[in-house]
Residue, then its C-alpha position, 0 to 999 in steps of 0.5 A: m925478504p928475498p929479492d924475488l919476493s915483493p909485497l903488494d903495492g897496495p890493496p885494490h879499490a873497494s869495488e874490486r873486493g870479491a873479484a877473483p883471478r880468471r884461473v887459480d891452480v892450487v899446487g901442493i908442495g912438500a917440505d922437500g920443495w921443488s924436487s917433490l913436484a910432479e912434472a905437470s906441477r913443475a910446468l904449472v909453476g914454471e909457466a905461471s905469471v903470478v905465484l902466491g904462497s907463504a914466504r917459506q914456500l916461495a923460497l923453495l922455488p927456483a928463480v923464473e925470470g919475469q915471474r911475480r911472486r907474492p907472499w901472503g899478507r897479515p892477517f891471512g884471512a883478511s888479506l887473502p880476498l884483497t890479494l886475489a882481487a889484485h890479480a883479477d885479470d891473471e891466471v895464478v898459481v897458489l902454493a899450499s903445503g902437501d894436500p891443499t884439501v887437508s886443513g889447507i887453503a883449498s877449503t878457503l879458496r872455495a868460498l872466494v873463487p868460482r868452482e869452474r876457475l879453481v883447480v887443485h893439484p895435491a901432493v902427498s900430505s903430511l898426515a900420509l907421511a906421518r902415518a908412514r913413519l909411525h906405521w899407523s893405518d888410517e883405521e888406527c888413528e884420527a887426524l885433527t887440526l889445531v891450526g887456528r883453533d882452540t886447543d881445548r877442542l882436543r879434550r873431546h877426543l881423549a880416551p885410553g888407547v886413542r891415537l891422534l895425529l895433530l896438525t899444529s899452529d907452531a912450535g909451541t903447540p906440543a908444550t900446550v898439548a902436553a900440559l893439557l894431557v897432564e891436566e886431564g890425567y894422561a901424563a903417561s901419553d907418548l908425544t912424537v913430533l915429526g918435523d919437516l916431513g919429506a925434507a932432507h932435514e926431517s926430524r923426530l922428537e919423542a917424550t911423554a906428556g909428563g916429561w915434555a918440560d925436559v924437552a927444549a922448545a928450540d928443538v921443535p920445528a915450526l912445521h911438524v905433525l904431532a902424534l899422540e898415543v893417549r895413556p892414562t897416568g893411573g887406573d881411573v880415567a875421566p868419563t868425558g872420553s865417552w861418545t854416548t850422551g848422558l855424562p855424569d852430573d858431576a862432570f859439570e860445574h853447576d849451582g843446581q840448575l842442571t838438566k840431570r843425566d837421565l833427563r839429558a839423555s832423553a832430551l838429546s835422543r829427541l833433539a837427534p843431533r845430525p852433522h852440520e846442524v844448529l841447536w838453541d839451548v834456551g835457559a842453558g843453566a850449566g850448558s849441559i844440553g848444548i855441550e853434549w850436542l856439540r860433543a856428538h859431532p865436530s860439525l855441529q853448532a850450538w848457541a846457549f842463551e842464559a839470562d844470569a851472567g854468572r851462569a853464562e860464565r859457568v857455561r863457558r867454563n864447562a864448554r872448555r873443560l869438556g872439549v867444546p870451547h866453540l859453544q856460543v854463549r849469549e847473555g839475555r832473556a828469551p825470547a828477546v835474546l833469540e832475535r838475529q841468531p842463526s835459525p835452528h834445526a833443534v831447540f831445547v828449552g830447559g828453563g823459562a818456558t812460561a815467558p810470554g811467547l817463548l814457545e811460539h817463537c821457538r816453534a816458528a824459528l825451527r827449520p822444516g823437520g826441526r825438533l823442539v824439546v821442552h822440560g817443565v817441573t812446575l804446575e804452570t809449565e806442565q799446564l803450558l806443555a799440555a796445552a801445546y801438546a793438545e794444539h800441536g801434537g808431538e810427544l808428551t811424557r812425564h819422567g820420574v827418576e829414583t836413585a838408591a841411597p842409604i837409609g840408616t843401615f839399609t838402602g832405599w829409593t830417593p825420588s827426584r822431582a818429576v819432569t814433564q817433557w814435550a817433544w815436537t817435530a816441525p812438518p816438512d812444509h813448516p813455514t820457518r820464520w827466521p829471526g830478523d824477518p819483518d814479522w819477527s817480534t818480541p812481546 
């Protein structure tokens, strides 16, 4: 450890946790270090009594007599509140890479430092430098972060001709991404590693996904942006690159317990996913509703509830393969399994609707304006939905889908089992009863 760096003497007293410095200036710094900082940012750093950052960032600064420099502890997420609390009486400078608001520490600090004490001073982001090096406009590419996230999320964004800029976790990420592209049938995709952007030792490494094994891992710098131009290996591509709802049924691994394509599209149109909303998928089966809900927008959340352990594991596999590994899967029987879960904006009940009290539990948990969609294929469920429609209103429809199939040397229609669908929207004054409230109970 350089002589001007020293770890914290120890964590603050428990009563100090949650405390924040009197002022926090977040200063973006590029890979080229001190020379890239504007005069105002240099003055902030030079005059600060306390500077926080990674050991790499702190090593970019010139020596300042009497200045205390603290590298982040590990794990970062747990150590950050303690580090801030240890300097509750100070005005501190926090170093960040490039633009601190682009998948950077500024977003984390917002939850820990009052708005009036937090000031952000961005530098040119690595994404802006990457676009400049590649001559890509922001309209031609999409930026994603894989920092601290499951690489399987990338699957959602793969389609022929797509350009992606990826913020990565470490030098091993390009190899992981290359293997994923090969698995998805995109071995011909071009990968470009743009290392240490803005520094004198800036580097560029290019290969196809299929040829990445020939690239030595030692050639990949830890600090880099990974650029992808997605190209299919052959003529056929997976349908999972589509952004519309209603993926083909064979996109899902299932044992027959699957909301089929046409009914799934109908249900999702009524569930109407909107950014930052939460879905409950009750009786998830293969997880198709929760998975397609999450694929609609990266900010969405979904909880899949499934009583059968084998099916629950199948839901997890489907979610990973279809690019939404963050689907939360809970094993157990509804309505008991619904307790203490985040209150939903939308609920889909695809199985088990006749469980005593289930529909009322789901209705009660909805937020104002929330949407409930229930499917039934049995007479008993159909009677239940008809009664719910008579009492609460909404929309009651019956869906019958027929598919053309061979009949000997001819073609005829093969009908699927008819499905009754009840859709209901909570009014603006709906009294949400959150799971865990005193009046929340299971039969």
